[in-house]
C-alpha positions, 0 to 999 in steps of 0.5 A: 483464513479468507476474509469477507466484509459483506455490504458494510457501511459505517457512519460518524454522525453525518459523515458516511466512511463506508458506504455498501462495501464488499470486499473478499480476501482469499485465504493466504492472500496478501491485499492492500486497501489503497486510497487517499485519507478519508477514503474509508480504508482505515475504517474497514480494516478496523471493522474487520478487526472488530475495534469498530462495528458497522452500521450495516452488513457482516464480517466473515473469517474463515467461513464464520460470521464474526460482526459481533465477536469481540476483537480479542476472540477473532484471532486478529494480529494488528499493527498500527502505524504508530506502535507504542511498545511497553517501554519498559520491557525488553524486545523479548518481553514485548514479543513474548507478552501475549504468549504470557497473558495466555499462560503459555508454557515457558519453554513454548514461549522461549522457543517461539520468541526465538523463532520469531525474532529470527524470522523478522531479523532481530535476532541478537537484539532480544535484551534491548529496550525499545529506545534502542531500537531504530524505527525499522527494528521497532515495526518488525518487533511489532509484527512479531509481537502480532504473530507470536499468538499465531493470528489467523489473520494480520492486519496492518494499518499505514505500518510504515508510514512514520519511517523515512523513505529508505527504510520504508523501502527495505521494509516493503521488500522484507514483508513481501518475503516474510508473507512468502514464508508464513502465509497468513492471510494479511490486509494493509492500508496505504495511501502510498500506491507505489507501496501498494503495488510493490507488496500486494497480489490484489489491490482494493482502490477506495475513495469517499467511502466506496470501492472504485476498482478491485484487481492486481497491480497491473490490472489497476495500471493498464486497465483502469475503471475510471477516471479516479483510478487512472489519476491515482494510479501511477502518474498521469497527464490530463489533456482536457477530458482525456488522460495520457501516461507519461511514458507513453508519450515519445520524444523523436530526434526528428518529425516523421509526420506523426508528431507535434512540436514541444518546448522543454521546460525542465529536465528531471534526472530520477536515477534511471528514468528522466522526467522531461516536462513539456509545453505543447504549442497551445499552451498546455503542459505535459510530462514524459518519462524517458530512459537515461540513455534516451535522454543522453542520446536526445541530448535534451535540455531546458529550451529545446524544441523537439517533436513529440509523439502523443499516444492515443489518450484514454477518454472515460464515460461520463 
């Protein structure tokens, strides 16, 4: 089902968490709300879920105005960053809980739980307790529990934020594949730009309670609408009032007349990529991104002086 937040504002005392925010999520889409802490993304998610009430504006789910509808009646599945399972219940019973309180037939509950545990790769762990699960397994159980009642939409608030980097990476890939299977309209909140760009089809970039830009990961990276989006999405060099992406900085073996010399301060190997920290003749520090093969070919090392070609910088209107 499609989700719309129309001209939503929310204040907490003198603090404006959301200022006239409008978002549309198409039916079956996977959208990320991305921004720094305090940008309003979690507040917007909670308003869509019915856990907060907007001061102005409205929320529409599946064409139905639900602004004043209680959370329990919105057909929303919600997963928090710090999921609190029922510790005295098994994985099976945690997932079955929502169906049990709705007094669904036992055979239906068993079939649904079995289906979901297979979907989230927890089949075989049904009789374990939460204390016997890893962090990644707990989050998958949380998603299974949210999906058990067949919600119209799925809302995830920093679902992987408390996990280590390797597990986060695995769960990002898993969430993307899960969404391709179930096609439930999904919004997830994150401050991790890599997570948003890897998982989401559309990203809403938020800052200080407002939307800076909405678009595909490629749109936001290649065509940022302003300085904030340019600096928040992906690495960037700032040179005065201009911006340059590190991967657009070329380190040359020989000066072809279009380059300037730069001193290599540091070479950082990051797997396939290599980050090269440079100092320009005027003392400004920038970084370049090159491949491992390119770094080896140039024999890059600290203290080396090589010609560098800078791309045309991007300048935004004040």
